[in-house]
Residue frames relative to the residue before (quaternion, step in Angstrom):
aa qw qx qy qz dx dy dz
X 1.0000 0.0000 0.0000 0.0000 0.00 0.00 0.00
X 0.3469 -0.7296 0.5685 0.1556 3.52 -1.14 1.10
X 0.2105 -0.7728 0.5834 0.1347 3.67 -0.36 1.06
X 0.0829 -0.8641 0.4955 -0.0292 3.49 -0.53 1.27
X 0.1392 -0.7752 0.6094 0.0915 3.53 -0.91 0.84
X 0.2403 -0.7623 0.5837 0.1429 3.66 -0.89 0.92
X 0.0536 -0.7808 0.6217 -0.0309 3.53 -0.85 0.93
X 0.3386 0.6806 -0.5718 0.3087 3.58 -0.61 1.47
X 0.4675 -0.7065 0.4648 0.2575 3.50 -0.88 1.01
X 0.6766 0.4978 -0.2878 0.4600 3.60 1.08 -0.51
X 0.4081 -0.7255 0.4841 0.2700 3.68 -0.58 1.08
X 0.6547 0.4971 -0.3714 0.4316 3.73 0.73 -0.74
X 0.6457 0.5131 -0.3299 0.4593 3.63 0.99 -0.80
X 0.6336 0.5067 -0.3411 0.4749 3.62 0.95 -0.75
X 0.6486 0.5309 -0.3101 0.4486 3.68 0.95 -0.92
X 0.6594 0.5080 -0.3182 0.4537 3.52 0.90 -0.98
X 0.6479 0.5166 -0.3102 0.4660 3.63 0.84 -1.05
X 0.6287 0.5128 -0.3549 0.4645 3.68 0.87 -0.90
X 0.6556 0.5183 -0.3284 0.4400 3.68 0.80 -0.85
X 0.6562 0.5238 -0.2829 0.4636 3.49 0.97 -0.97
X 0.6701 0.5009 -0.2856 0.4674 3.59 0.96 -0.79
X 0.5439 0.6286 -0.3649 0.4195 3.57 1.19 -0.40
X 0.6958 0.4433 -0.2134 0.5233 3.54 1.29 -0.68
X 0.6497 0.4433 -0.3438 0.5131 3.62 1.28 0.11
X 0.2767 -0.8429 0.4326 0.1609 3.48 -0.11 1.27
X 0.5785 0.5694 -0.3845 0.4396 3.56 1.23 -0.25
X 0.7196 0.4574 -0.2727 0.4457 3.69 1.08 -0.24
X 0.1106 -0.7570 0.6371 0.0941 3.53 -1.05 0.61
X 0.4044 -0.7283 0.5231 0.1802 3.56 -0.70 1.17
X 0.0769 -0.8464 0.5265 0.0213 3.56 -0.56 1.06
X 0.7938 -0.2264 0.1131 0.5530 3.55 1.24 -0.27
X 0.2093 -0.7710 0.5793 0.1616 3.56 -1.26 -0.06
X 0.1681 -0.7708 0.6129 0.0447 3.59 -1.33 0.76
X 0.4387 -0.7144 0.5011 0.2148 3.41 -1.19 0.68
X 0.7894 0.1700 -0.0851 0.5836 3.65 1.22 -0.32
X 0.6389 -0.4922 0.4273 0.4086 3.52 -1.33 0.09
X 0.6331 0.5326 -0.3393 0.4475 3.49 1.01 -0.82
X 0.6689 0.5207 -0.2929 0.4424 3.62 0.80 -0.92
X 0.6248 0.5407 -0.3052 0.4735 3.47 1.12 -0.93
X 0.6573 0.5093 -0.3222 0.4525 3.56 0.85 -1.06
X 0.7014 0.4544 -0.3184 0.4474 3.64 0.91 -0.59
X 0.6348 0.5533 -0.2884 0.4557 3.58 1.21 -0.51
X 0.5468 0.6642 -0.3791 0.3408 3.59 1.13 -0.90
X 0.7223 0.4627 -0.3421 0.3837 3.62 0.38 -1.09
X 0.7063 0.4528 -0.2881 0.4616 3.61 1.02 -0.76
X 0.7429 0.4253 -0.2412 0.4572 3.63 0.81 -0.78
X 0.1782 -0.8321 0.5063 0.1400 3.56 1.25 -0.59
X 0.1415 0.8150 -0.5515 0.1080 3.59 0.71 0.87
X 0.4718 -0.6480 0.5392 0.2583 3.58 -1.32 0.70
X 0.8199 0.1394 -0.0065 0.5552 3.52 1.03 -0.83
X 0.1269 -0.7248 0.6703 0.0963 3.54 -1.17 0.78
X 0.2120 -0.6848 0.6911 0.0925 3.47 -1.13 1.14
X 0.0116 -0.8688 0.4807 -0.1185 3.59 -0.02 1.37
X 0.3125 -0.6921 0.6239 0.1844 3.52 -1.02 1.09
X 0.4492 -0.6950 0.4933 0.2680 3.56 -1.28 0.47
X 0.7761 0.3370 -0.1700 0.5053 3.52 0.79 -1.05
X 0.2441 0.7322 -0.5829 0.2539 3.51 -0.33 1.46
X 0.5592 -0.5980 0.4431 0.3652 3.54 -1.15 0.63
X 0.7520 0.3161 -0.2492 0.5220 3.52 -1.23 0.49
X 0.8196 -0.1779 0.1737 0.5162 3.54 -1.00 -1.02
X 0.2170 -0.8168 0.5172 0.1349 3.68 -0.22 1.19
X 0.7837 -0.3952 0.2470 0.4105 3.47 -1.36 0.01
X 0.6425 0.5344 -0.2807 0.4721 3.45 1.05 -0.98
X 0.6490 0.5241 -0.3019 0.4615 3.54 0.92 -0.90
X 0.6754 0.4965 -0.2968 0.4575 3.48 0.96 -0.81
X 0.6425 0.5040 -0.3284 0.4747 3.54 1.02 -0.84
X 0.6262 0.5110 -0.3586 0.4670 3.71 0.91 -0.60
X 0.6787 0.4959 -0.3318 0.4282 3.60 0.93 -0.75
X 0.5917 0.6041 -0.3298 0.4197 3.46 1.33 -0.69
X 0.6154 0.5758 -0.3361 0.4205 3.52 1.17 -0.82
X 0.6223 0.4953 -0.3725 0.4782 3.74 1.04 -0.13
X 0.5645 0.5953 -0.4043 0.4043 3.69 1.09 -0.05
X 0.5891 -0.5832 0.4300 0.3577 3.56 -1.14 0.54
X 0.8006 0.0008 0.0656 0.5956 3.51 0.92 -1.22
X 0.0147 -0.8542 0.5198 -0.0036 3.56 0.50 1.19
X 0.5989 -0.5299 0.4370 0.4118 3.52 -1.22 0.38
X 0.5202 -0.6185 0.4965 0.3166 3.46 -1.36 0.41
X 0.2755 -0.7911 0.5364 0.1026 3.62 -0.99 0.81
X 0.0297 -0.7405 0.6714 0.0056 3.43 -1.09 1.03
X 0.2698 -0.7743 0.5501 0.1583 3.67 -0.35 1.09
X 0.0276 -0.7601 0.6492 -0.0082 3.48 -1.18 0.85
X 0.1641 0.8112 -0.5263 0.1948 3.55 -0.27 1.27
X 0.5199 -0.6121 0.4881 0.3418 3.57 -1.34 0.28
X 0.6796 0.4931 -0.2786 0.4662 3.64 1.25 -0.28
X 0.2673 -0.8142 0.4918 0.1545 3.62 -0.51 1.14
X 0.6090 0.5953 -0.3367 0.4016 3.57 1.30 -0.39
X 0.6846 0.5035 -0.3311 0.4101 3.66 0.86 -0.01
X 0.2825 0.7801 -0.5056 0.2368 3.57 1.28 0.50
X 0.6491 0.5320 -0.3452 0.4201 3.66 0.84 -0.93
X 0.7034 0.4425 -0.3037 0.4660 3.58 0.83 -0.79
X 0.6000 0.5557 -0.3643 0.4456 3.59 1.15 -0.50
X 0.6830 0.4595 -0.3042 0.4794 3.56 0.93 -0.81
X 0.5395 0.5784 -0.3907 0.4710 3.59 1.16 -0.35
X 0.6886 0.4462 -0.2441 0.5169 3.56 1.04 -0.56
X 0.5671 -0.6362 0.3870 0.3519 3.64 1.17 0.42
X 0.2841 0.7832 -0.5052 0.2252 3.58 1.03 0.65
X 0.4202 -0.6945 0.5040 0.2951 3.61 -0.87 0.87
X 0.8065 -0.1001 0.0786 0.5774 3.72 1.03 -0.70
X 0.2885 -0.7472 0.5871 0.1170 3.48 -1.29 0.37
X 0.1307 -0.8019 0.5822 -0.0298 3.58 -0.50 1.33
X 0.2320 -0.7728 0.5787 0.1188 3.40 -1.06 0.94
X 0.3940 -0.7233 0.4999 0.2679 3.67 -0.70 0.87
X 0.5486 -0.2132 -0.8079 0.0289 1.60 -1.99 1.52
X 0.4464 -0.7085 0.4871 0.2479 3.55 -0.90 0.93
X 0.3431 -0.7105 0.5781 0.2083 3.60 -1.00 0.86
X 0.5802 -0.6003 0.4073 0.3703 3.65 -0.91 0.51
X 0.6663 0.4893 -0.2994 0.4763 3.52 1.01 -0.87
X 0.6352 0.5057 -0.3596 0.4599 3.66 1.05 -0.53
X 0.6088 0.5430 -0.3483 0.4617 3.64 1.04 -0.81
X 0.6519 0.5423 -0.3027 0.4351 3.57 0.98 -1.00
X 0.6522 0.5162 -0.2867 0.4754 3.53 1.08 -0.81
X 0.6431 0.4948 -0.3374 0.4773 3.51 1.03 -0.55
X 0.6705 0.5158 -0.3072 0.4359 3.46 0.95 -0.88
X 0.5807 0.5499 -0.3523 0.4861 3.54 1.21 -0.66
X 0.6282 0.5082 -0.3368 0.4834 3.71 0.94 -0.67
X 0.6687 0.4910 -0.3154 0.4607 3.53 0.92 -0.79
X 0.5992 0.5570 -0.3302 0.4708 3.61 1.04 -0.77
X 0.6719 0.4788 -0.3046 0.4759 3.64 0.84 -0.95
X 0.6988 0.4792 -0.3018 0.4371 3.64 0.91 -0.84
X 0.5979 0.5364 -0.3486 0.4830 3.56 1.28 -0.55
X 0.6393 0.5531 -0.3145 0.4317 3.52 1.07 -0.75
X 0.6417 0.5363 -0.2774 0.4729 3.39 1.15 -1.01
X 0.6540 0.5243 -0.3285 0.4352 3.61 1.02 -0.91
X 0.7356 0.4335 -0.2311 0.4665 3.56 0.93 -0.85
X 0.5118 -0.6498 0.4350 0.3559 3.56 1.22 -0.29
X 0.4772 0.6416 -0.4380 0.4107 3.54 1.25 0.06
X 0.5264 -0.5723 0.5429 0.3173 3.56 -1.31 0.55
X 0.3583 -0.7594 0.4938 0.2260 3.64 -0.77 0.88
X 0.2761 0.7866 -0.5075 0.2179 3.54 1.18 0.60
X 0.4640 -0.6867 0.4868 0.2760 3.59 -0.93 0.81
X 0.1858 -0.8193 0.5424 0.0011 3.48 -0.82 1.18
X 0.7106 0.2954 -0.2341 0.5941 3.52 1.36 0.48
X 0.3889 -0.6782 0.5707 0.2512 3.45 -1.39 0.43
X 0.3377 -0.7573 0.5390 0.1479 3.63 -0.97 0.94
X 0.0670 -0.7957 0.6019 -0.0096 3.55 -0.75 1.11
X 0.0129 -0.7802 0.6249 0.0234 3.74 -0.71 0.87
X 0.0863 0.7763 -0.6123 0.1227 3.56 -0.52 1.17
X 0.8531 0.0496 -0.0516 0.5168 3.63 -0.69 1.09
X 0.6842 -0.4455 0.3173 0.4824 3.63 1.12 0.22
X 0.6517 0.4813 -0.3095 0.4979 3.53 1.21 -0.10
X 0.2142 -0.7941 0.5631 0.0802 3.52 -0.76 1.08
X 0.1019 -0.7935 0.5994 0.0266 3.62 -0.90 1.03
X 0.1910 -0.7304 0.6279 0.1889 3.62 -1.04 0.54
X 0.2057 -0.7824 0.5864 0.0403 3.44 -0.92 1.08
X 0.3078 -0.7628 0.4982 0.2742 3.76 -0.10 1.05
X 0.5561 -0.6223 0.4428 0.3277 3.47 -1.03 0.86
X 0.6201 0.5368 -0.3643 0.4412 3.62 0.99 -0.58
X 0.6587 0.4909 -0.3316 0.4639 3.71 1.06 -0.40
X 0.5893 0.6300 -0.3754 0.3390 3.54 1.10 -0.43
X 0.2125 -0.8044 0.5467 0.0946 3.61 -0.84 1.00
X 0.8250 -0.0795 0.1151 0.5475 3.53 0.87 -0.97
X 0.1116 -0.7865 0.6022 0.0797 3.63 -0.93 0.61
X 0.0629 -0.8049 0.5900 -0.0093 3.58 -0.85 1.11
X 0.3757 -0.7348 0.5284 0.1992 3.52 -0.85 1.07
X 0.1068 0.7785 -0.6111 0.0957 3.63 -0.75 1.04
X 0.8396 -0.0545 -0.0152 0.5402 3.52 -0.75 1.27
X 0.8144 -0.2259 0.1959 0.4973 3.49 -0.79 -1.15
X 0.7022 0.4391 -0.2296 0.5112 3.63 1.30 -0.27
X 0.3301 -0.6679 0.6329 0.2107 3.53 -1.44 0.21
X 0.2195 -0.7757 0.5785 0.1244 3.61 -0.62 1.12
X 0.2563 -0.7767 0.5700 0.0784 3.52 -0.87 1.23
X 0.1121 -0.7535 0.6426 0.0822 3.63 -0.70 0.96
X 0.0529 0.8062 -0.5805 0.1013 3.59 -0.62 1.09
X 0.7084 -0.4977 0.2829 0.4128 3.60 -1.22 0.31
X 0.7041 0.4686 -0.2579 0.4670 3.55 1.28 -0.37
X 0.7415 -0.2720 0.2066 0.5776 3.55 1.35 -0.08
X 0.4406 -0.6643 0.4977 0.3418 3.56 -0.98 -0.84
X 0.0697 -0.7788 0.6234 -0.0017 3.47 -1.36 0.58
X 0.4033 -0.6910 0.5300 0.2809 3.50 -1.29 -0.17
X 0.0718 -0.7748 0.6255 0.0578 3.54 -1.19 0.59
X 0.5406 -0.6359 0.4620 0.2999 3.60 -1.32 0.43
X 0.5146 0.6528 -0.4339 0.3474 3.67 1.22 -0.37
X 0.3852 -0.6888 0.5485 0.2763 3.56 -1.23 0.59
X 0.6273 -0.5243 0.4130 0.4013 3.50 -1.26 0.32
X 0.5949 0.5518 -0.3846 0.4401 3.64 0.97 -0.70
X 0.6780 0.4890 -0.3035 0.4573 3.53 0.83 -1.08
X 0.6933 0.4901 -0.3067 0.4302 3.59 0.79 -0.97
X 0.6246 0.5432 -0.3189 0.4616 3.66 1.07 -0.74
X 0.6825 0.4714 -0.2945 0.4747 3.55 1.00 -0.73
X 0.6930 0.4895 -0.2822 0.4477 3.57 0.93 -0.72
X 0.8063 0.2040 -0.0767 0.5499 3.53 1.08 -0.87
X 0.1182 0.8364 -0.5313 0.0639 3.61 0.93 0.70
X 0.6487 0.5281 -0.3499 0.4217 3.59 0.96 -0.54
X 0.7434 0.4032 -0.2122 0.4897 3.58 1.16 -0.60
X 0.7794 0.3076 -0.1300 0.5302 3.56 1.09 -0.67
X 0.1845 -0.7869 0.5872 0.0452 3.57 -1.21 0.88
X 0.3985 -0.6822 0.5569 0.2562 3.52 -0.91 0.87
X 0.0298 -0.7910 0.6108 0.0187 3.64 -0.92 0.87
X 0.7737 0.0741 -0.0115 0.6291 3.63 1.29 -0.25
X 0.6235 -0.5843 0.3440 0.3893 3.56 -1.07 0.43
X 0.7432 0.3588 -0.1816 0.5347 3.45 1.46 -0.37
X 0.7164 0.4063 -0.2030 0.5296 3.59 1.39 0.25
X 0.0506 -0.6982 0.7138 0.0225 3.52 -1.27 0.88
X 0.0783 -0.7662 0.6347 0.0631 3.51 -1.27 0.72
X 0.5746 -0.5800 0.4679 0.3384 3.48 -1.30 0.50
X 0.4741 -0.7107 0.4207 0.3052 3.62 -0.56 0.92
X 0.7039 0.4832 -0.2574 0.4525 3.52 1.03 -0.96
X 0.6408 0.5095 -0.3195 0.4772 3.67 1.36 -0.08
X 0.4655 0.6802 -0.4523 0.3407 3.61 1.18 -0.11
X 0.0351 -0.8144 0.5792 -0.0018 3.60 -0.77 0.93
X 0.7916 -0.3065 0.1551 0.5054 3.65 1.06 -0.11
X 0.4802 -0.6528 0.5102 0.2879 3.59 -1.29 -0.20
X 0.1383 -0.7699 0.6140 0.1054 3.52 -1.16 0.64
X 0.2400 -0.7889 0.5533 0.1180 3.57 -0.65 1.08
X 0.2808 -0.7702 0.5595 0.1221 3.54 -0.85 0.95
X 0.5992 -0.5774 0.3838 0.4003 3.58 -1.13 0.46
X 0.6063 0.5658 -0.3587 0.4284 3.56 1.18 -0.38
X 0.5789 -0.5724 0.3826 0.4368 3.53 1.31 -0.28
X 0.5625 0.6044 -0.3815 0.4157 3.62 1.23 -0.35
X 0.2145 -0.7633 0.5916 0.1462 3.61 -1.18 0.62
X 0.2404 -0.7730 0.5812 0.0827 3.41 -1.06 0.97
X 0.3782 -0.7145 0.5386 0.2372 3.61 -1.09 0.63
X 0.2707 -0.7445 0.5948 0.1365 3.51 -0.97 1.11
X 0.0488 -0.8157 0.5754 -0.0346 3.57 -0.62 1.10
X 0.4650 -0.6547 0.5291 0.2741 3.50 -1.22 0.85
X 0.7962 0.3738 -0.2612 0.3977 3.59 -1.04 0.87
X 0.7859 0.1667 -0.1072 0.5857 3.49 1.34 -0.40
X 0.4526 -0.6627 0.4943 0.3341 3.59 -1.20 0.37
X 0.5459 0.6315 -0.4072 0.3707 3.55 1.04 -0.60
X 0.0626 -0.8047 0.5888 0.0425 3.64 -0.93 0.87
X 0.3091 -0.7993 0.4942 0.1465 3.51 -0.25 1.26
X 0.4861 -0.6739 0.4665 0.3033 3.58 -1.04 0.47
X 0.3316 -0.7173 0.5859 0.1795 3.64 -1.08 0.92
X 0.3936 -0.7195 0.5180 0.2429 3.55 -0.83 0.85
X 0.5533 -0.6218 0.3917 0.3921 3.64 -0.89 0.65
X 0.5982 0.5729 -0.3706 0.4202 3.57 1.05 -0.54
X 0.7340 0.3942 -0.2338 0.5012 3.58 1.02 -0.75
X 0.4133 0.7733 -0.4232 0.2283 3.66 1.21 -0.24
X 0.7007 0.4931 -0.2502 0.4508 3.53 0.76 -1.08
X 0.6253 0.5217 -0.3249 0.4809 3.57 1.20 -0.88
X 0.6711 0.5082 -0.3065 0.4442 3.62 0.84 -0.98
X 0.6670 0.4510 -0.3422 0.4843 3.64 0.86 -0.80
X 0.6041 0.5150 -0.4019 0.4565 3.80 0.85 -0.47
X 0.6532 0.5487 -0.2977 0.4285 3.54 0.92 -0.98
X 0.6626 0.4901 -0.2869 0.4883 3.58 1.03 -0.96
X 0.6242 0.5299 -0.3388 0.4635 3.59 0.94 -0.83
X 0.7218 0.4993 -0.2317 0.4195 3.65 0.81 -1.08
X 0.7300 0.4303 -0.2106 0.4874 3.40 1.14 -0.91
X 0.6015 0.5747 -0.3504 0.4302 3.55 1.26 -0.22
């Protein structure tokens, strides 16, 4: 989770940014400040990972705060958010991760947060590989941890995700998911992937079809005949 502090001297701007952050599941709002000086005093106690920082503020402005952060051993990351598009060069000289121009679009904020997540992974030495699936339905974004995923079924233009908390839809294709998560997911049909660790057995129907029994959900996807011998071998060896 990216603990985020908003710094802007205008209350409407802070309120709007807070609303935008509510739709970014990677971020957790931890506080707000009206000036660079106030933020500098709040940082040691809040320990934010990210500052969303206005530039033009009375007293210590955003640039001055960013320069002060450069003297810290592990400063929070900075994304500038300003009405003025012509200060980007100075912003990046202050080691900013990104530069947003008001009014900020939700997709542009998400792109900036993605950059922050990658930078945090590099700082900690962790691989920046995504370990969740992102679902956006009706303007609401949900992150489904990969560890909770049980089965994925391709349907029309979407992929349905069955997970321990329910089900949702994502835009990712099965081919892309299989390539990204080949160690966790196994292809059992042209339209189905299952989590390897959730496989519990096979059920043979009178029609001759075989269904996959999976831990955590009642739904049983069909196994293609072409994949059947491979699945049986996997079950024997993993049992």
